[in-house]
C-alpha positions in Angstrom: 70.9 -104.0 48.1 69.7 -107.5 48.3 66.8 -109.1 46.5 63.8 -109.0 48.9 61.2 -110.8 46.6 59.4 -113.3 48.8 61.6 -112.5 51.9 59.4 -112.7 55.0 62.0 -110.6 56.9 61.8 -107.8 54.3 60.5 -105.2 56.9 63.8 -105.4 58.8 65.9 -104.5 55.7 63.3 -101.9 54.6 63.4 -100.1 57.9 67.2 -100.1 58.0 67.5 -98.7 54.5 64.9 -96.0 55.0 66.2 -94.9 58.4 69.8 -94.8 57.1 68.6 -92.4 54.3 66.6 -90.3 56.8 63.3 -91.1 55.0 60.1 -91.3 57.0 58.5 -94.8 57.5 54.9 -95.1 56.5 52.8 -98.2 57.4 51.5 -99.7 54.1 51.0 -103.3 53.1 52.7 -104.6 50.0 50.7 -105.4 46.9 53.8 -106.8 45.1 56.5 -109.5 45.2 58.2 -108.0 48.3 56.1 -108.7 51.4 56.5 -105.4 53.3 54.5 -103.4 55.9 56.4 -100.2 55.4 57.0 -97.7 52.6 58.9 -94.4 52.7 57.9 -90.8 52.3 60.0 -87.7 52.1 58.7 -84.4 50.7 56.5 -85.2 47.7 58.3 -88.5 47.1 57.0 -92.0 47.9 59.4 -95.0 48.2 58.3 -98.6 47.7 60.8 -101.5 47.9 61.0 -103.8 44.9 63.3 -106.8 44.4 66.8 -105.3 44.7 66.0 -101.6 44.3 63.7 -98.8 45.5 60.9 -97.3 43.4 60.8 -93.5 44.1 57.9 -91.5 42.6 56.4 -88.1 42.9 53.1 -86.7 41.7 52.9 -85.3 38.1 55.0 -82.1 37.9 56.3 -82.3 41.5 59.5 -84.4 40.9 63.0 -83.1 40.3 63.2 -80.2 37.8 65.4 -81.2 34.9 68.3 -79.1 36.2 68.4 -80.9 39.5 67.8 -84.3 37.9 70.7 -83.6 35.5 73.0 -82.5 38.3 72.2 -85.7 40.3 72.6 -87.9 37.3 76.1 -86.5 36.5 77.4 -86.3 40.0 80.4 -88.6 40.7 79.7 -91.6 42.8 81.8 -91.4 46.0 82.7 -95.1 46.3 85.7 -96.0 44.1 86.3 -99.5 43.0 86.3 -101.9 40.0 82.6 -102.7 40.3 81.4 -99.3 41.4 79.6 -96.9 39.1 81.2 -93.7 37.9 78.2 -91.5 38.5 75.0 -91.6 40.5 73.1 -91.8 37.2 74.1 -95.5 37.2 72.4 -96.3 40.5 69.6 -93.7 40.6 68.0 -94.6 37.3 65.6 -92.2 35.6 62.2 -94.0 35.2 63.9 -97.2 36.1 65.5 -97.5 32.7 68.2 -100.1 32.7 70.2 -98.2 30.1 70.6 -95.3 32.6 69.7 -92.5 30.1 70.3 -88.8 30.9 67.2 -87.1 32.4 66.8 -84.8 29.4 65.5 -87.9 27.5 62.7 -88.5 30.1 61.9 -85.1 31.7 58.5 -83.7 30.9 56.2 -80.9 32.1 53.0 -81.8 34.0 50.5 -83.6 31.8 48.1 -80.7 31.3 51.0 -78.4 30.1 52.2 -81.1 27.7 48.8 -81.7 26.2 48.2 -78.0 25.7 51.5 -77.5 23.9 51.1 -80.6 21.7 47.6 -79.5 20.6 49.1 -76.2 19.5 51.6 -78.1 17.4 48.9 -80.5 16.1 51.1 -83.4 17.4 49.1 -85.4 20.0 50.4 -88.9 19.5 54.1 -89.1 20.0 56.6 -91.5 21.7 58.9 -90.4 24.5 61.9 -90.0 22.2 60.0 -87.7 19.8 58.7 -85.7 22.8 62.2 -85.3 24.2 63.5 -84.1 20.9 60.8 -81.4 20.8 62.0 -80.2 24.2 65.7 -80.5 23.5 65.5 -78.6 20.2 63.4 -75.8 21.8 60.2 -76.4 19.9 58.4 -76.8 23.2 59.4 -74.7 26.1 58.2 -75.6 29.6 59.5 -76.5 33.0 60.4 -80.2 32.9 60.4 -82.8 35.7 61.5 -86.3 36.4 58.9 -88.0 38.6 60.2 -91.6 38.7 63.4 -93.4 39.6 64.7 -96.8 40.5 67.5 -96.6 43.2 69.9 -99.5 43.4 72.2 -98.8 46.3 72.1 -97.4 49.9 74.5 -94.7 48.9 72.1 -93.8 46.1 69.2 -93.7 48.5 71.1 -91.4 50.9 72.1 -89.0 48.1 68.5 -89.0 46.7 67.1 -88.1 50.1 69.8 -85.5 50.6 68.8 -83.8 47.4 65.1 -83.8 48.3 65.9 -82.2 51.6 68.3 -79.6 50.0 65.9 -78.6 47.3 62.8 -78.9 49.4 60.8 -81.0 47.0 
């Protein structure tokens, strides 16, 4: 994907990228560095174009369940080549993290469920790494979701949209 920051023709690229992925166009004016008139929507997910990637977000507790997020992250990228990623997790980045961590490091239950469980443990002020450890070691048990991604390629957008449609989220 190309960098659309400041590009007055951004709408042309945005429409092509969304239509190619089968994502609905929604009229919405930009409030950021990319001057656009369109965003995308598919299921619970909203798509906003940033510099050279898409921001995909879903409401609290309505993103991809950890199992689906993990499957997507680990799936082999279909385009083979020297500069191509090995898996989708390198172009569909959990919470936009440039280190491309596994979803189990960033998947959490909805906010109310999380607060309730932390109160029971008397642990209300924790960082994401500490929270992830509590889930991964079984101290806290709850359905976990990933609600935010940055998507760096058209192939990644297409696969992300395919998963939304398949899972019905």
